[in-house]
Steps between C-alpha positions, in 0.01 A plus 500: 500500500858566445719776650521686172131537490478636861805731432340653189162556646456870586363437863435869572247524210338165611467608863363839407244330273383261763463775765299714250280210394426418877403870584290509182313173587444627861348829363289322239364261759374803692381689191320204338333366824170661411500333150558145633863526431469468126785727409731336760424151355593620145828656633597186705432290177739706297767489776466121498535496115797743517716283728556206247534752220769680703691181578486375128606837358810521738597152408499571118772705350365839389689458170264206425203714598627792282513259199144418543408858535382546137246235564381677819494831320281365202272319742463823703405699182236240414352527850492875492316502170261222625414692811382795285230269378359415843218672670586833670522485880452832667590675181806313409576175293809397706405170664438139429260359750549135578265395773565718794851596374571802288820500279636826356721428198660833514657408830622167363632680191727723710725213575495373137585847360788552758646160418466548121647850523786384704574212267504722199710778659755259639578380151584868408803694575466839664591667173221307320238580762577871436437463125146663405389174314584272797356736747176525290486119499523494880231757544277329245506176714366699783271716303278211381396383844468856617251583227291189571494582865398862434209368292361312809546786639751467776742797496667426829621150395598635154712776680683219698619342175639832377682570831649145508631543146657834595679337801635223279615740228680708765671198644618412145697818466275690260643835389416816696352668188215246487431550872490874453287471186247270667496736806408796283239307319333398811492868614344591181261191485359521859297820467389395141377162637336657798310762317415326165530124533417377845132418558320697773516226762881472457533884546276487802716224652816719465318813631366320797830331576654838529210643703229253629285794624412593157243243522471396859168304463592347171831401353699635789280339766707170539833687507381729783365202699825312463690803628273509802549127558868524500499795732273316735755221537747740664830333609410144575149460339151439635576125509459209249139478382399803711526777245183722500538629144568159364213318663240766487524511120675834451784343295418369148646289344668416834647158382684658202550871457492593861655200663787727621250720674363191684863411615549869602188500710539162668876468527606860514778727379773264609383222280449735207852623521626148528316402170661798330845403629436134380413618153806729489727214619344268235543747217850593586606132539339431163700793339810347654417172341468677163836685541680174607351258261758295318379591148295762318201262465480453876547873556222600256261248646562614859456865394170433329377301791605751765275752327211245522564406864137614550309435190200720524177506307206735525144410471232752459171490691196723444354624813117558555542877432671437166853582622796239482718349750782273426614160641869437508612137513857381518666183407864466602738272324843460618759318284836660583792254451861606503 
């Protein structure tokens, strides 16, 4: 390993990632203790798989990866179409199940779309990107996977694609008139979507997010219990594997959606604040990488990746009383190379 490799490595991002993974595995061990550590084993497996992937991607020039991006993009579209033909799991056709492992194509496609977009945009001048035809082409590249993901349905992941695209366009120097127009369209579209397009369960999710006590025994129950768990942790927590809300079954699903509540209850306010600081550090350093990249391609890739630092997906579960709760899983991919 030469000096150039070590010099070009963004150590602050790597260190933040390692600390966050360590805290997450400790919390997951406690949360999955009652289920024979099934979720922990899966997470450890993905961490092990991620290490050689991380090393390989840092050794390969991102320009080479970008040249292959059209292949990754086409493959991701094929997978997004194929997953729609699978059997629905908890109301969504979002996963391929291979043995005990579940793979979500929408998560893998995020990286492919960012790489392909970055490759296309880097070949355009700033003036070209601001031309309506070129801008429409860029939006079309993103719109195709977004439509396929909405059909699953997975609105949260689809929204992540849109936000990542907006960030990349902003970095490219898109004209203010487009930004203002888009902002006005969003203001107009939000109430229309809420009242006339969104299904009832999606509306309920928004309403309960804003006020969990609208349905304290149904859709708001898990949110209320998570707040109680975090509050019970106080400053230093109740102790690892000693959380009452966690181990008495009040948090569900505690290994995914409410893992932060587990951390708050068992490790306390100090650890929770440390996690937030780590994420802020990670994101700000990633933005710095985007700003100081040696070319537009590197800048666009970093800008797209920083938005997807936490790639989240939402999985819907039907409760016994007919209401819905949501499982939030996260896969973090870090490929930030100066």
